[in-house]
Phi, psi and omega in degrees: 000147175227162174249098190276345189058233176239025188272354178088210182289107189300116175074359185269140173255343179207155176219163170251136172261115185253111182096092187239034177270012178242143179300339179299336179303328179295325177290320175303316181300316180295318179297317177300318180298316181295329181274348186076024178267124180286137170267106183297324177189154168251123184263122176270104184266356177221150173294152178126190183292146174242156191236037171239161184285166179293344178287344181264130180294127181254131177231149172263169186305317180294346182268001178284126181240179184297326179295318180293326180294346177283347183263129180292156187229162175232151177247104188272061179241138187280319183291128184306316182297319179293319180292320178296318179296314181297317180295322177300319178294317180296315180297322180296329178283342179115006176288148170259152178285137178286160167299159184301142177263116186237119179299142182294346177273352179285153178238117182236128180301145182296339180267003181261158188230136178238133186278167180298146177077000183272161180228129175243112188279181186298140172076006179287144173236127180238122184284182188292148171057039178253143180245120175256128184285190179281145173059031175271158174235122175247108191274178190312132170062014175288154176232135179236126184283181183292151175056033176275161174230118179244120187283182178292142175060021174287147172238127177242122188285169181303135175071006178289152178238120177251109186287172185301142175066016174281157180231122178247113189276169187312139171068008176282158180227128180250121185287168181303133175071005179289158178234128174249117186288165184304141173067009177283154176241127174252117189291164182303132176075004179285158178234126175254118185294160179303133177076000181290155177239112185271113181246359175215162181301144179254124182294156176306137176077358184280154170250124179235147180214160173092182180226107359286155183295133177227157178293140180232175180292000000 
């Protein structure tokens, strides 16, 4: 774990983006540009469309060499399962996880901690004494209150609000504009739909939607 403040990838001059089949990769690219962090390469680990600019070097899996493996990597995929899979592939090849990538417009309390491989996008505010796990994604303009716990591989959508002392467990996903009320727990692998308001604990693996949020089909 590191405490990045708003300084971006701590001590890093370059990173590899592993898995660029999600539009979120373009935001990672923009944050790196604002921070002056070089993208050594974007690795296309699946066939299909890629979401980085032509200015970024694109490589396929057979083109990864020992020199590239010396550069720490991030997996810019929003869905927790996809990001976990991509990171597993990267680690198996020998990549190390990068320090957290934090957009310079984000505000993170000095007492809060962000884990390796995580991404904090533009305009995010994170309150005091909050712990963000490894390989998490906190998307644009999201807010996380004080004394929160955000697990590994969690995804928090744009504009979502996680109130103080809430706990979002590993692999959970919070949709755009959703609100998680104070002291609520969202279980591992659960999905909170866009715009939902969580007023009670969400069981692991559950899908909840609406205001107040309820389990749905």
